N, C-alpha and C positions, 0 to 999 in steps of 0.2 A: 472205333466208324460203332455206333448205337442204336440198337437191334431196340425196334421198331414194335413195342406191343399194344394189343389194342385189346380193349377193356370196352364190353357194353354196356352199359344202364337201360335200367327200370327204372325210370321218371309216374306219378299221377296225376291228371288232373282231374284232383276233389270239387267239386258245387253243390254248393247245398247250401239254397230257398235265393237260391238265384243267385251266389258268390262266388266265389272262387280262392280256393286256399293256397299261399301263400309263406313260405319262408327268407326270414331274412336276414344276411348272414356277410358277414368284414366289417368293419369299424369304421367310425363314424368316416373316415376319408374316400373309403370306398369301398358302403354299402350295392351290394347285391341285392339283389325278388331274387327263388330260381325254389323250380314243385320240387314237393319232396320225391326222395326218390337218391340212388344208387350203385356203385355199379353189383352187375352181380354177379358170385361164385361161384366158383368153380361145381359145374354138371346142375348149379340152383338152375333149374325154365324162370325166361320173364316173369307171370302171373307169379309165383314163389317170389323175386325177389323186391316186384312190391307190391307188396300185404309187405315185408319183408320188414324193407327201407323206412314206409307208411310209421310202425308201429316203434321201433326204429327211435325215427326223426319227429311222430305226432304221438308218442303216444293209442292213436285210436287205431282201431282193429274194423278194416274194410276186404271190405268185396269187389273182387276188380270187374266193370261192364266186358264196355267197348273196345282192341287198338286201337287208337288210333293211327298211329304215328311212329310207322320200321325207316328207321334212315344210317345205309349206311356212311 
């Protein structure tokens, strides 16, 4: 029997001049669009994870504003 391991993620909604940044992922047959973000590292806060993930995925330095959603 496998163990269920919960992984927390942090995603960021980046809006500038009325436009929202999404990342295109996958190949020709299975394209998906996602917000920048990813799994939090052990001991990392959601805000720190959000800032790190945006930098890793886009190269942008961001400031985190309002928390929009927490979902279990």
